[in-house]
N, C-alpha and C positions, 0 to 999 in steps of 0.2 A: 504494500500500500504506500502511496506517495503523499506527501504533504505539500499543499499549494501555498506559496509565499507571495503575499501582495506587497509590492514596494510603493510607497507613497512619496511623491516628489512635490514640494510646494510649487505653486504656479510661477512665481518669479524665477526660481532656479530652473524650472522646466524650460521657460523661455530662453534663459541664458544658455542652456545646453543645446537647444535647437539652433539658436543663432550661431553658436560656436561651430557646430557641425556643418552648417550651411555655408559658412564663409572661411573655413579653415584654410582653403587654398589661396585666399586673398589676404587675410589678416592673421596675425599670430595672437591668439587669445588663450589665456590660461583660465581654466574653469576649476574651481575648488571641488574636492570630492563631495558628492551629495550624500546627505544622511538618509538612511533608509530605515523603515520600520516594518515590523511584521504585523502591525494592526493598522486599520484605517484611521486616517487623521480625522478628528472630530470636525464637524462643520463650523465655519467661521460665523460667529453671531455677534461680533462686537468690533470695536475699532483697533484691537490689539495688532492685527496684521498690518493695517495702514500705518500705525505709528512705528512699527519695527522696520517695515520696508523702506519708508521714507527717511528714517533715521534723523528726524527733525524734533528738536525739543519743543513741545507744545506746553505752554505755561498758563496756569490759571491765576486768579487774583490773589491766591495765598502763596504763590511761588512754587507750588507743587507741579509735577508733570501732570497734564490733564489731557484727555481723561485717563484714569488709571486703567490698566489692562482689563478688558471685558466689562467696561461700564459704558453707559451712554450719557449724553448730556454734556454740559460744560462747553468751554470755548471751542473744542475741536469737533463737537458733534456735527457742525456744518461742514467739516472737512479740513480745516486748517487754522492758521493763526488769524487773529482778529485785526480789523482795520482800526483807524483812529477813532471811529464812532462805535466800536464794539461789534461790528458785523463780520461774519466769516468771509475771508477773502476767497477761499476755494470751497466749492461744494464737495460733499462726500464723494459723489461720482467722479469729479475731477481729480480728487486726491487718490482715489483708487486707480484711475486710469494712469496717472503719473507713476504710481507705485508699480503697476504692471509693466510699464515701459522703462523703468529706471535703469535696468541693466544695459539697455541699448544706449540711453543717454550717456551713461557713465563710460561705456566703452568708446564711444565717439569722442567724448570730451577728453578722455585720457590721451587719445592720439594727438591732439593739438594743444593740450594743457590749458583748458578753460573750465570754469565751474559748470558742472553738468546741468545745474538748475537753469542756466541761461537757455539751453537747448529746449528744455521742457516748456519754458515760458513762450518761446517762439512757436513751438508746436501748438500750444494752447491758443495763442493769439491768431495764428494763421488759419488753422483748420480744426480748431476745437478738439485736439488730441485724437482725431480720427486716423485710422490706418487705411485710408482710402484716397487714391488720387482723384482730385476733383476733375471736372470736365474741361477746365481751362488749360490743361497741359502743363501746369507749373508744379506738380507734385505736392506732397503733404506739407512741405515747408514753403511753398509758393515762390519758387525761383522765377522771378519776373523775366530774367534773361534766358530761361530754359536751361540753365547750367545743369549738366549731367543727364539731360533728357534723351529721348522722349519719355513722357510720363503718361502712358495710356490710362484713361479713366478706369477706375475700379479698385478693388482691394489690393493691398500689397502684402507679400509674404514677409517672413522675418528677415531673410537675407536682404531683400529690397528695402525694408524699413531701416536696417542698419546702414546700407549703402547711402540712402538719402540723408540719414542722420549724420554720417561722417561728412558729407558735403555741406550740410548746414553748419556743423561745428567749424569747418574750415572757413566758411563764409563769415561767420560771427567773428572768428579770430582775425580775419583780414580787415574787418570793419574797424577794429581798434586803431588801425593806422591813421584813420581820419579824426581821431579824438583830439581834444586839446592836449598839448605836449605832456603835461604831468600825468595824463590818464592813459597813455598808450601802452602801458605794461598790463596785459590781461593774462593772468595765470590762475590755475585752480586754487593755489594756496596763498598767493600774494596780492590778489586784486583788491583795491580799495572800493568802497561803495561808489565813489565818484567815477572810477574806471568802468564799473558795470553800467551805471547810469549813462555815461558818455557813449559807451558802445551801443546800447539800445538806441540812443539818440542818432548815432551814425547809421545804424541799421534802418532807421525810419526816414533818413534823408537829410537831417540837420537843417530843417527849414528856418530861415532867419526870423520869421514871424514869432517862432517859439522863443528865441533868445530875447526878443522884446517883451514877450509875455513873462518871461523869467524876471526881467528887470522890473516889471510892474508888481512883482511879488517880493521885491527886495533882494534879488540875486544879481550877481555880476553878469551881464549879458555877454561879456567877452571871455569868461571862463566857466560859466555855469548855465549856458543856454539850455542844457538838458532839463533844468528845473522847471522850465516853462513848456515842456513837451507833454501833451496829454498821453501820447503813446507810452511815455516813460513814467509819468508821475501822477496821473489822475487818481484821486482819492488817497493821496499820500497824507493829506490833512484837509481841514475844512476849507481852506482858501483855494484848494485845487479839486474840490468836489463839485461837479456841475449841478448837483441837487441843492447844495448849500449856496453856491455862487453861480447862478445860471447866466448872469450878464457879465461876469469878469473872468471866466475860464472857458476859452474858446478853442476851436479845433479847425484845421483845414480839412474840409470834407469833399472838395473837388480838386482835380489836378490843377495846380497853379492858381488856385482860388485864394480868397482872403480867409481870415479867421471867422468862423461862424459860431454863434452862441445858442444854447450851451454846448459844450463839448460832449462827445459820446460818454455814456456812463460806465463803460468797460474799465476795469481796474488797469492802472498803468503797469507796464512790464516790470519796472523795478519794485513796485508794491507786491506783485505776485512773486517775484524773485525773493524778496525779503521774507515772505511767508515760507517759501520752500527752504531757504537757507538759514532760517532761524533768526533773522534780523528783526522782523516785526514781532510784536508781542504787546498786547494792551488789554486792559480791563475796562471796556467802554462804560460800563455802568457806573464806575467810579470817576469817570471823566478824565482818565489818565491819558498821558501821551504815549508815544512809542519811542524807545530809546535804544541806541546802539551801545554795546558794551564799551566802556570808556578807556579800556587799555587794549593795546594792539596784540599782545601775546597771551598765551595761557597764563592764568593768574590764580591767586588764592585770595579769598575773602578773609581777612584777618580779624575783622571786628564788625558786628552787626549794628543796625540802627536800634537805638533804645538804651536802656540801662545796662551798665557794664562796670567791671572793676577798672578804675581809672589808672591807665598805665603810667601817667605822670605823677600820680599821688597814690602810691600803694596803700591798700586798706580802705580806700574811699570809693563809694559807689557814685557814678556820675552818669548823666544822660549823654549819649553819643548821637549827634544830630545827623549822621550820614553813614556811609559804608566806607571802610578802609579796605583797599584792594592792593595787593602786592604783586608786582610783575617783575621787579628787579630795577635797580638804578638805571636810568636812561631809557626805560621802556617808553615808546610813544604814547602820549595821552591824547585821546580822541574826543571831539565834540559829540555828545550823546544824541544830539538832534540839531537840525538847522536852526539858525537864529542870529541874533545880533549880540556882540560882545559888549557887556555893560560895565565890567570891571576888569582891569588888567594891571596888576601892580601889587605893592605890599599891603598886607592885611595882618594885623596882630594875630599870632598863633598859627598862621598858615604860610608865612614866609613872604618873600619878595615877588613871587611869581603866581599870585592868586588870580584866577580867571573866573568870571561869572558870565553866563550867557542867558539871554531872554529868548525863549523859543516860540515858534509859531503854534505850538500845540497847547498853549495855556500854562506852561510851566517854565521855571528857570532852573538852571543847574550851576554848580560851582565846583572848582577843582583846586585842592589845596596841597601844599608841601612840594610843589613842582620844582625841579632843579632849573628848568628853563621854560620860557613861554615864547610862542611864535605868532601871537596875535596882539592887536591893540584895540582899545575902546573904539567902538563904531564899526569894527570889521564884521562882515557878514560871513558866517561859517555854514558849512554843509554837514550833514550827518557823517560821522567817521573821519572828518578832517582833523589832521594833527594840529593840536594847539599848544603842545609843550612836551616835556619829558618828566618821568617820575623822579622824585627826589626825596629829601628829608629835611627841607627847610621849615623853620618855625618850631612849634611845639610838637616834636616828633621823636620817637625812640628808634626809628629805622626807616629805610626807604619804602614809601608807599604813596598811594593816591588817596586823599580824603574826598569823597564824592557826595555832594549834597543835592537834593531836589527841593524846590520851593514852589508853593502855589504862586502863579503869575511870574515873579522874578525875585532875584536876590535883593533883600532890603537891609542887610546887615547880618553880622555874625549871630545875632540872637534869634534869627528866623523870621517867621515861622518856617519850620522844616517838616517834610513828610518823608515817610519811609520809601526809598527808591524802589524796593522790590514789591511794594503795594501800589505803585503808581507808574507803571510802564516799563521798568527795567527788568529784564529777565536774565537768569544765569545761563549762559551758553554751555554746551558740552565742552569738557576739558578744564573747566574752572573748579578748583578745589574749594569746598565749603565746610571746613571742619567744625564750625559752630552752628551749622544748620540754620543759617540766616534765611528767613522767608518773609 
């Protein structure tokens, strides 16, 4: 008598194996050994698969990963991170489709060294994540010049999907050459938010009308034109949401036409990218903003917001009005969101290079103990822009960043302050949190 063994292969790994077999003569792909089981895998009835496949940290208002495995509801119930107003950026169906295709995006991105999420965004924007060539002959990524064609209408198989995705990755990489000079380095590990935004701007044609629209929102039209592009930034904040500002956020809707109002309501490419890459994260019900992690490298949170043992006065309990983040002396300090620099100089307790920024999302942030600063009062900064380097100036026992969040803007060292992790700052993967700050 023989025993029948059933092997169960998860969908995402199954697709990876099929693609690898289909294109092995063209590309060299290494596939990790598949895990097999003698019993059937239970049906998926929750968001656990989506969270694991996407490998994106989805954070709720208490700072915990949300939703927890096999639960429903919470910020990710709609499929992804929330926008500035607390609405899901991605639907659950979109999140699942991206997870199904992720192995393909990653393989193509690896070949040219770009973030795989950029390819997923273009796929979503151009053909809604469909694996079907439209009837216009431009393929699933809509190559207007027919690059790599012909593209006969109809479904594409896995090998053709990968072929087109590699072409898309190469096209995206090439577009970075048209970016503003500081943003022309586009790599998977080293791309700044501005480089990603700028590349999406180049992909969409760099219309000068959008640079002027950026200027109307307080950005530099000569270096930050992407901030005025609806294709890139729609719904990044209230000022660029056509529902909130139907007469001041426009879009070119006809070839060589003028700005027309309101802009289309589709999320901007960078907003979607931020959701996939873990940049976005907000608790809209609390009116919070969306913040970029303010240190450039993997870091440790050495002290939470709230009461703590005072490191400068042993044995005394004191209130700590922000987060202490350690990345190492000289680590680049980044603006947590776009806005205007309101303070740049000495402040008692925080050293000579204290910086405060008033943001467009209704909050202000400050950065203390820095060794150096690279902005001045009145400068307009973008999310992720370097504003200084980590140091130990002022009342400090070692190199770190003291990061504060304020309602509206910084009004003095006495606050009022709010907990950054309860108001739009999320802890990204790779950051150590020994004190369980949340």
